[in-house]
C-alpha positions as CSV (number, residue, x, y, z in Angstrom):
1,M,-13.2,25.7,-12.8
2,R,-11.5,26.4,-10.2
3,T,-11.3,25.0,-6.8
4,Q,-8.4,24.8,-3.5
5,V,-6.6,21.5,-4.1
6,G,-7.1,19.7,-7.4
7,I,-6.7,16.1,-6.9
8,I,-5.6,13.8,-10.0
9,G,-6.1,10.1,-9.3
10,A,-9.2,8.2,-7.4
11,G,-7.0,5.6,-5.7
12,P,-7.0,5.3,-1.9
13,A,-4.8,8.4,-1.2
14,G,-6.8,10.7,-3.5
15,L,-10.2,9.6,-2.3
16,M,-9.2,9.6,1.3
17,L,-7.7,13.4,1.1
18,S,-10.4,14.5,-0.5
19,H,-12.3,13.2,2.2
20,L,-10.8,15.0,4.7
21,L,-10.3,18.0,3.1
22,Y,-14.2,18.0,3.0
23,L,-14.2,17.8,6.9
24,H,-11.9,20.3,7.3
25,G,-14.1,22.7,5.4
26,I,-11.5,22.9,1.9
27,D,-12.9,22.3,-1.4
28,S,-11.3,20.0,-3.9
29,V,-11.9,18.1,-7.1
30,V,-10.7,14.9,-7.7
31,L,-9.9,13.8,-11.4
32,E,-9.5,9.7,-12.3
33,R,-8.3,8.5,-15.3
34,K,-10.6,5.1,-15.2
35,S,-14.2,4.9,-15.0
36,K,-16.0,4.5,-11.6
37,D,-16.6,0.6,-12.1
38,A,-13.3,-0.1,-13.1
39,I,-11.7,1.5,-9.5
40,E,-14.6,0.3,-7.5
41,N,-14.2,-3.7,-9.0
42,T,-10.6,-4.1,-9.7
43,I,-9.8,-6.7,-7.2
44,R,-6.7,-5.3,-5.0
45,A,-4.9,-6.7,-1.5
46,G,-6.1,-4.9,1.9
47,V,-4.2,-5.4,4.9
48,L,-5.0,-2.4,6.9
49,E,-2.5,-1.3,9.9
50,Q,-4.0,-0.2,13.3
51,G,-3.8,3.7,12.0
52,T,-5.7,3.2,9.0
53,V,-8.2,1.3,10.3
54,D,-8.5,4.0,13.3
55,L,-8.3,6.8,10.6
56,L,-11.5,5.3,8.8
57,S,-13.1,4.6,11.8
58,A,-13.0,8.3,13.0
59,T,-13.7,9.9,9.5
60,G,-17.4,8.0,9.2
61,L,-16.0,5.4,6.9
62,G,-15.8,2.3,9.2
63,E,-19.2,0.8,9.3
64,R,-18.7,-1.5,6.5
65,M,-15.3,-2.5,7.3
66,K,-16.3,-3.3,10.8
67,R,-18.9,-5.4,9.7
68,E,-17.2,-7.4,6.7
69,G,-13.2,-7.0,7.6
70,I,-11.6,-10.1,9.2
71,I,-9.5,-8.8,12.3
72,H,-6.1,-10.6,12.8
73,D,-4.2,-10.7,16.4
74,G,-1.2,-11.9,14.5
75,I,0.6,-13.8,11.7
76,E,2.5,-17.2,11.2
77,L,5.8,-17.7,10.1
78,Q,7.0,-21.0,8.8
79,F,10.5,-22.2,8.0
80,H,11.7,-26.0,7.9
81,N,7.8,-26.9,7.8
82,K,6.7,-25.6,11.2
83,R,4.9,-22.8,12.1
84,H,6.0,-20.0,14.9
85,R,3.3,-17.5,15.6
86,I,4.0,-13.7,16.1
87,N,1.2,-12.4,18.4
88,I,0.9,-9.0,17.4
89,N,-2.0,-7.6,19.6
90,E,-0.1,-8.8,22.4
91,L,3.4,-7.5,21.3
92,T,2.3,-4.0,20.9
93,N,-0.1,-3.2,23.5
94,G,-3.5,-4.3,21.9
95,K,-2.9,-3.1,17.9
96,R,-4.0,-5.2,15.0
97,I,-4.6,-5.6,11.7
98,M,-7.1,-5.7,9.7
99,L,-8.0,-8.0,6.2
100,Y,-10.2,-5.8,3.7
101,A,-9.4,-5.1,0.6
102,Q,-8.7,-2.0,-1.3
103,H,-11.3,-2.1,-3.9
104,E,-13.7,-2.1,-1.1
105,V,-11.8,1.1,0.9
106,I,-12.6,2.6,-2.8
107,R,-15.8,1.9,-2.6
108,D,-16.6,3.3,1.1
109,L,-14.4,6.7,-0.3
110,V,-16.8,7.1,-3.3
111,K,-19.9,6.5,-1.7
112,A,-19.1,9.1,1.0
113,R,-18.1,12.0,-1.3
114,M,-21.0,11.3,-3.5
115,E,-22.9,11.6,-0.9
116,A,-21.2,14.7,-0.1
117,S,-21.8,16.0,-3.7
118,G,-18.4,15.5,-4.0
119,N,-16.5,17.3,-7.1
120,L,-15.5,13.2,-8.8
121,F,-14.7,12.9,-12.5
122,F,-14.1,10.0,-14.0
123,S,-12.8,8.8,-17.0
124,V,-10.6,11.7,-18.0
125,S,-7.9,12.1,-20.4
126,D,-5.4,14.1,-21.7
127,V,-4.5,15.4,-18.1
128,E,-1.5,17.6,-17.8
129,L,-0.3,20.1,-15.3
130,H,0.6,23.6,-15.4
131,N,2.6,26.4,-13.5
132,V,3.2,24.2,-10.4
133,T,5.8,26.6,-8.8
134,S,3.6,29.3,-9.5
135,N,0.7,30.5,-6.9
136,S,-2.2,29.4,-9.2
137,P,-1.4,26.1,-10.7
138,S,-3.6,24.5,-12.9
139,I,-4.8,20.9,-14.8
140,T,-6.4,20.8,-18.4
141,Y,-7.9,17.3,-19.0
142,T,-10.7,16.1,-21.2
143,H,-13.9,14.6,-19.7
144,K,-16.7,13.6,-22.1
145,G,-14.9,14.9,-25.1
146,E,-14.6,18.8,-23.9
147,K,-11.5,20.3,-22.6
148,N,-11.7,21.6,-19.3
149,E,-9.0,23.6,-17.0
150,L,-9.0,23.4,-13.3
151,I,-7.1,26.3,-11.3
152,C,-6.3,25.3,-7.7
153,D,-4.2,26.5,-5.0
154,F,-2.5,23.1,-4.8
155,I,-2.3,20.2,-6.4
156,A,-2.2,16.6,-5.2
157,G,-0.5,14.0,-7.5
158,C,-2.3,10.5,-6.5
159,D,-2.1,9.0,-9.6
160,G,0.5,6.4,-9.2
161,Y,3.9,5.6,-10.6
162,H,2.8,6.4,-14.3
163,G,0.6,9.2,-13.9
164,P,1.6,12.6,-15.2
165,S,2.1,14.7,-12.0
166,R,5.5,13.5,-11.3
167,Q,6.4,13.6,-14.7
168,A,5.7,17.4,-14.0
169,I,9.1,17.8,-12.1
170,P,11.9,18.6,-14.1
171,E,13.8,15.1,-14.2
172,D,17.0,17.0,-13.0
173,V,15.2,18.2,-10.0
174,R,13.7,14.8,-8.8
175,V,15.6,12.8,-6.5
176,E,15.1,9.0,-7.5
177,M,15.8,5.4,-6.3
178,E,15.0,1.9,-7.7
179,H,15.6,-1.2,-6.3
180,E,14.5,-4.6,-8.2
181,Y,14.2,-7.8,-6.6
182,P,14.8,-11.1,-8.0
183,F,11.6,-12.3,-7.2
184,G,8.1,-12.4,-8.2
185,W,4.9,-13.5,-7.1
186,L,2.5,-15.6,-8.7
187,G,-0.8,-15.0,-7.3
188,I,-4.0,-16.5,-7.3
189,M,-7.7,-16.1,-6.4
190,T,-9.7,-19.4,-5.1
191,E,-12.8,-20.2,-4.5
192,T,-12.3,-22.4,-0.8
193,P,-12.4,-22.3,2.8
194,L,-10.3,-20.3,4.7
195,A,-7.0,-21.6,5.0
196,H,-6.0,-20.4,8.3
197,P,-7.3,-18.0,10.7
198,E,-4.5,-15.8,10.3
199,L,-1.8,-15.2,7.3
200,I,1.0,-17.6,6.7
201,Y,4.4,-16.3,5.7
202,T,6.6,-19.4,4.4
203,N,10.0,-19.6,4.2
204,H,10.7,-22.8,1.8
205,E,13.9,-24.3,0.1
206,R,11.1,-24.3,-3.1
207,G,10.5,-20.8,-2.5
208,F,8.6,-18.4,-0.7
209,A,4.4,-18.3,0.2
210,L,1.8,-16.8,1.4
211,L,-1.4,-18.2,2.5
212,S,-4.2,-15.0,2.7
213,T,-7.5,-14.7,2.5
214,R,-10.4,-12.2,1.4
215,T,-13.7,-13.5,2.6
216,P,-14.6,-16.4,4.2
217,E,-15.1,-18.7,0.6
218,L,-12.7,-16.4,-1.2
219,Q,-8.8,-16.6,-0.8
220,R,-5.8,-15.1,-2.1
221,H,-2.7,-17.3,-2.0
222,Y,1.0,-16.6,-3.8
223,I,4.2,-18.2,-4.4
224,Q,7.4,-16.9,-5.1
225,V,8.0,-17.4,-9.0
226,D,10.6,-16.2,-11.5
227,P,9.2,-12.7,-12.2
228,N,10.3,-12.8,-16.0
229,D,8.1,-16.1,-16.1
230,D,5.1,-16.7,-18.1
231,I,1.7,-17.3,-16.6
232,K,0.8,-19.9,-19.2
233,N,3.5,-22.0,-17.9
234,W,1.3,-22.7,-14.6
235,S,-1.6,-24.9,-14.8
236,D,-3.5,-25.3,-12.1
237,D,-2.4,-28.7,-10.8
238,R,1.1,-27.4,-11.0
239,I,-0.1,-24.1,-8.6
240,W,-1.7,-26.1,-6.3
241,T,1.1,-28.4,-5.8
242,E,3.7,-26.1,-5.4
243,L,1.4,-24.5,-2.8
244,H,1.2,-27.5,-1.3
245,L,5.0,-28.7,-0.9
246,R,5.7,-25.1,0.3
247,T,3.0,-24.8,3.4
248,E,2.7,-28.4,4.5
249,T,3.8,-29.0,8.3
250,V,5.3,-31.5,10.3
251,D,2.4,-32.1,11.9
252,G,0.5,-33.2,8.7
253,W,-1.3,-29.5,8.1
254,R,-2.4,-29.7,4.2
255,L,-4.1,-26.9,2.5
256,V,-7.6,-27.5,0.8
257,D,-7.3,-26.7,-2.8
258,G,-9.8,-26.2,-5.2
259,P,-11.3,-24.0,-8.5
260,I,-8.9,-20.9,-9.2
261,I,-10.8,-17.9,-10.6
262,Q,-7.9,-15.8,-11.2
263,K,-4.2,-15.9,-11.8
264,N,-1.5,-13.6,-12.7
265,I,2.5,-13.1,-12.2
266,V,3.5,-9.7,-10.8
267,A,7.7,-8.4,-10.5
268,M,8.9,-7.1,-7.2
269,R,10.4,-3.6,-6.2
270,S,11.5,-0.8,-4.3
271,F,11.0,2.8,-5.7
272,I,11.3,6.2,-3.8
273,C,11.0,9.4,-5.4
274,E,12.1,11.7,-2.4
275,T,11.0,15.1,-4.1
276,M,7.7,14.8,-2.8
277,R,6.9,18.8,-3.3
278,Y,7.7,20.6,-6.0
279,G,6.0,24.2,-5.8
280,Q,2.3,23.9,-5.2
281,L,2.5,20.2,-6.2
282,F,2.4,17.1,-3.7
283,L,3.2,13.7,-4.5
284,A,1.5,10.8,-2.4
285,G,1.0,7.6,-2.6
286,D,2.2,5.3,-5.5
287,A,3.3,8.7,-7.5
288,A,6.2,8.7,-4.9
289,H,7.2,5.4,-3.4
290,I,6.3,1.8,-4.4
291,V,7.1,-1.2,-2.2
292,P,7.3,-5.5,-2.3
293,P,3.8,-6.4,-1.0
294,T,5.7,-8.4,1.5
295,G,5.3,-5.9,4.3
296,A,1.9,-5.1,3.3
297,K,2.5,-1.3,3.7
298,G,1.4,0.6,0.0
299,L,-1.9,1.2,1.0
300,N,-1.0,2.4,4.4
301,L,1.9,4.5,3.3
302,A,-0.5,5.9,0.9
303,I,-3.0,7.0,3.8
304,G,0.0,7.9,6.1
305,D,1.1,10.6,3.3
306,I,-2.6,11.8,2.9
307,Q,-3.1,12.5,6.7
308,V,0.5,14.8,6.7
309,L,-0.7,16.7,3.3
310,A,-4.4,17.3,5.0
311,R,-3.5,18.4,8.2
312,G,-0.8,20.8,6.7
313,L,-3.5,22.1,4.6
314,K,-5.8,22.6,7.3
315,E,-3.4,24.5,9.5
316,L,-2.4,26.7,6.3
317,Y,-6.0,27.4,5.5
318,N,-7.8,27.7,9.1
319,E,-4.5,28.8,11.2
320,G,-2.5,30.5,8.5
321,K,0.2,28.1,9.6
322,G,2.7,26.8,6.9
323,D,5.0,24.3,8.7
324,I,3.7,21.2,8.0
325,L,3.3,21.9,4.3
326,A,7.0,23.1,4.3
327,H,8.2,19.6,6.0
328,Y,5.8,17.7,3.8
329,S,8.4,15.9,2.2
330,D,10.7,15.5,5.3
331,I,7.9,14.2,7.7
332,C,6.5,11.8,5.0
333,L,10.2,10.4,3.8
334,R,11.0,9.4,7.3
335,R,7.9,7.0,7.8
336,V,8.6,5.9,4.1
337,W,12.2,5.0,4.8
338,K,11.6,3.0,7.5
339,A,8.5,0.8,5.6
340,L,11.1,0.6,3.0
341,R,13.7,-0.9,5.0
342,F,10.8,-3.4,6.7
343,S,9.7,-4.3,3.2
344,N,13.2,-5.0,1.9
345,W,14.1,-6.9,5.5
346,M,10.7,-9.3,5.1
347,T,11.1,-9.6,1.3
348,M,15.3,-10.8,1.8
349,M,14.1,-12.9,5.3
350,L,11.6,-15.0,3.0
351,H,12.2,-15.3,-0.6
352,R,14.7,-18.3,-1.5
353,N,17.4,-16.7,-3.4
354,K,18.8,-19.4,-5.7
355,N,21.9,-17.8,-5.9
356,H,22.9,-17.5,-2.4
357,S,25.5,-19.9,-1.2
358,P,24.7,-22.7,1.5
359,F,25.9,-20.3,4.4
360,E,23.7,-17.6,3.0
361,Y,20.8,-19.5,3.2
362,G,22.0,-20.3,6.4
363,I,22.2,-16.9,8.1
364,Q,18.6,-16.7,6.2
365,I,16.9,-19.4,8.4
366,A,19.2,-17.8,11.6
367,E,17.5,-14.3,11.2
368,L,14.3,-16.3,11.1
369,D,14.6,-18.2,13.6
370,Y,16.0,-15.1,15.9
371,V,12.8,-13.3,15.0
372,V,10.3,-16.0,16.6
373,S,12.5,-16.8,19.4
374,S,13.4,-13.6,20.5
375,K,11.1,-10.9,22.3
376,A,12.6,-8.1,20.8
377,G,13.1,-9.6,17.3
378,S,9.2,-10.4,17.4
379,T,8.4,-7.1,18.6
380,S,10.0,-5.4,16.0
381,L,8.6,-7.8,13.5
382,A,5.0,-6.6,15.1
383,E,5.3,-3.1,15.5
384,N,6.6,-2.4,12.1
385,Y,3.5,-4.7,10.8
386,A,1.3,-2.9,12.7
387,G,2.1,0.0,11.7
388,L,4.5,2.8,12.7
389,P,3.1,6.3,14.1
390,I,3.8,9.4,11.9
391,E,6.7,11.9,13.3
392,W,5.8,15.1,13.5
393,L,9.1,16.7,12.7
394,N,11.0,19.7,13.6
395,E,13.8,21.1,11.9
396,S,16.7,19.4,14.2
397,Q,15.2,16.1,13.7
398,I,14.8,16.5,9.6
399,I,17.1,13.4,8.4
400,V,18.9,14.2,4.9
401,H,19.1,11.2,2.8
């Protein structure tokens, strides 16, 4: 089989790329190791930046999102048991965020691609990339027990950190950096009423907490724990006790608890592979970068990569211009590094590091106090949280790390 763009991975990045290419009249094939049911029903968070919302709407994918998603004009920061609202809409001249889970975005994308008779192959295995520096790279894979070869002009590696795409770049060529945080998140899904109209990020002496939502009846909350802790050590009563202690306020507000239907612990880290292009292979999303969830950037960064890649491929195929593809890594990395910075800043400002001295803790609280009391500080947080624009670079603007 032959196609113009072979896409490995049917997450938001791979599916959105296939959708955009279809709109541009460019053929693609998507290969996914999981089943359709698995990718559509694995519950994942989803805070969508204004730019992501606009893209979904502009490309015909926004109907259900607008109907079921929850629009937030701001977020709340809490410390010393007091809350302070960051009005994102006001501070960014009208930008908002949308709470719409990642698996719902995937469902909308799969539906759109299948309705357009797109080539999506689920439950594939033995995926290998070949000749990625040639003009005719290929992907071999097994589907329904048969070995297949997909010959492409380009390959888009949208298959996450553990996928084969990044590994197809020689180790001595890949420029990679990683940072592990001494924090873990214990997340719960609970059948309770909406805790608050907007997300609440809490800095507390006992550790960070986040109150979020999925639907009016289903909430998603998090508390900071040791990343090496065992979820078996956390009974439902212990989790609720910590959430109450960390989120109660001086005016007597108290979280409503209820049945916990899901709980898990995840470690937090930052990762970047600056080699986002190698030959005819382009990396996007988690295959190239991972951020801690504190800044709500993961899905949005992936969509940003895809917009750059789709525009570059459109200009090459339809206009014969290769400038964007030539600078794909440079364009993406400028935004990715800013997201890494913001996510790191939010993480370090909100989490309690038990190794910090009283002086260091005082600096942390002063940082929060500055952010909520200064319009400049609040605006910086708001514009980063709502999403920075893609900067289409010329050579004189390229930053070399």
